[in-house]
Structure formats: C-alpha cells, structure tokens
C-alpha positions in Angstrom: 11.4 -27.0 -66.6 13.1 -24.2 -65.1 14.2 -24.1 -61.5 13.7 -20.3 -60.5 10.5 -19.7 -62.8 7.5 -19.5 -60.3 9.5 -19.6 -57.6 10.2 -15.6 -57.6 6.6 -14.1 -57.8 6.4 -10.8 -59.8 9.6 -11.7 -61.6 10.2 -11.4 -65.5 11.3 -14.3 -67.2 14.6 -13.0 -69.3 15.2 -16.0 -72.6 18.6 -15.4 -74.1 18.9 -16.9 -77.1 22.0 -18.0 -78.6 22.8 -19.7 -82.3 26.2 -21.7 -82.3 27.8 -23.3 -84.9 30.9 -25.6 -84.1 31.4 -23.3 -81.2 33.1 -25.8 -78.8 35.8 -23.5 -77.8 33.3 -20.7 -76.6 30.3 -22.5 -75.5 31.6 -22.8 -71.6 32.9 -19.6 -71.5 29.7 -17.9 -73.4 27.2 -19.9 -70.8 29.4 -18.9 -67.5 29.6 -14.8 -68.6 25.8 -15.3 -69.4 25.0 -16.8 -66.4 26.6 -14.6 -64.4 24.5 -11.5 -66.0 21.3 -13.1 -66.0 21.9 -13.9 -62.1 22.8 -10.0 -61.4 19.4 -8.9 -62.7 17.4 -8.6 -59.6 13.6 -8.5 -61.5 15.0 -11.4 -64.0 14.5 -14.9 -63.7 15.9 -16.2 -66.9 16.3 -19.0 -69.3 19.6 -19.3 -72.1 17.9 -21.2 -75.0 21.3 -22.5 -77.3 20.2 -23.2 -81.0 23.0 -25.9 -82.4 23.1 -25.4 -85.9 24.0 -28.1 -87.1 27.7 -28.1 -85.7 29.8 -31.3 -86.2 32.0 -30.4 -83.5 31.2 -31.4 -79.8 29.3 -28.2 -79.2 26.1 -29.8 -78.1 27.7 -32.4 -76.6 28.4 -29.8 -74.3 25.8 -27.9 -74.4 23.6 -31.0 -73.2 25.8 -31.5 -70.3 25.6 -27.5 -69.5 22.5 -28.0 -69.2 22.4 -31.4 -67.3 23.5 -29.7 -64.5 21.8 -26.4 -64.6 17.9 -26.4 -65.4 17.8 -23.1 -66.8 19.8 -23.7 -70.1 18.0 -25.7 -73.0 19.7 -26.7 -76.0 17.9 -27.3 -79.4 19.7 -28.8 -82.7 19.4 -28.7 -86.2 19.5 -31.6 -88.0 22.3 -29.6 -90.0 23.6 -26.6 -91.0 20.6 -24.0 -92.2 22.0 -21.1 -91.1 22.0 -18.1 -88.4 19.2 -16.3 -89.5 17.1 -19.7 -89.0 18.7 -20.5 -86.0 17.6 -17.2 -84.4 13.7 -17.3 -85.5 14.0 -20.8 -83.7 15.5 -19.6 -80.8 12.6 -16.7 -80.6 10.0 -19.2 -81.9 10.9 -21.3 -78.4 11.4 -18.4 -75.8 9.1 -18.4 -73.0 10.4 -15.2 -71.5 9.1 -12.0 -71.3 12.2 -10.4 -72.9 14.2 -11.8 -75.5 17.6 -11.4 -75.9 19.2 -13.2 -78.7 23.4 -13.0 -78.7 26.7 -15.2 -80.8 27.7 -17.2 -78.7 31.4 -16.1 -80.2 31.6 -13.4 -77.3 32.6 -10.1 -79.9 29.1 -8.7 -78.2 29.9 -8.5 -74.3 27.2 -10.6 -72.6 28.0 -7.7 -69.7 25.6 -5.0 -71.9 22.7 -6.8 -71.4 21.5 -5.0 -68.5 21.7 -1.8 -71.0 19.4 -3.3 -73.2 17.3 -4.2 -70.8 16.9 -0.7 -69.7 16.0 0.4 -73.4 12.9 -2.1 -73.3 11.9 -0.8 -70.5 12.3 2.8 -71.3 10.0 1.9 -74.3 6.8 -0.1 -72.9 5.3 0.3 -69.7 6.5 -2.5 -67.7 6.6 -2.3 -63.9 
C-alpha cells in the first residue's frame, strides 16, 4: 500500500516503471534520484515499480530492502530473464498510476527530465 495515496485528495498517481537486470551497482542511486524527482512533483503522489528481469546478482535483494523501508516502492521478480520489453510490459500491467513513466535503472536517461515529460503529457490531454 502506498503511504501517500489517498492522503492527498485531488492528486494524481504517478507510476514510474523501472526494468532492471543485474543492476546491483546502480539500483540504490536510481531509487534515490527517482524518489527525489517524484517528491518534487506537487500535483502527484507516486509509486516506483521495479521489475527484476531475472537478475543473477543481488539486485532483487536490494530492491526488497528498499521496498521494506519505503512503502512507495514495489518490486516484481521474474523467475528467469525474459527480456527488457517483457519487463516493461509487466511493469505497465502492474502500474496503478494515472500517468506511467518508463525509465531504465542505468541512469543513462536522467530522471530529472520526468517533470518535462509530464508537462508534455498534460499538453496532450485535458488534465486538471
């Protein structure tokens, strides 16, 4: 359960889907940057949904630890590697948000552009 959903009437839910595969080196930094960005969005509450695509390292264990301390985080784990696109699809299928952003954990694309993406999304729809 998300701690902030329902606590802020009138806010929309932002789901950030993050496919991961053997990302033990970057998963904590990814979480920290995504959380900072998500918390900076005044009209949204958020969830971070990490989808572990069958990692063979301790990526999922790290995600479990993060989810245990942050109720806004959920982690799914595949039994084996099914591929990046399948992980994205599973994440989108399990996302609960009004708006869904997909971003890779390697931070090649900076999470700090998410507010700009949301603005473009709002321009295309009649969003209150």
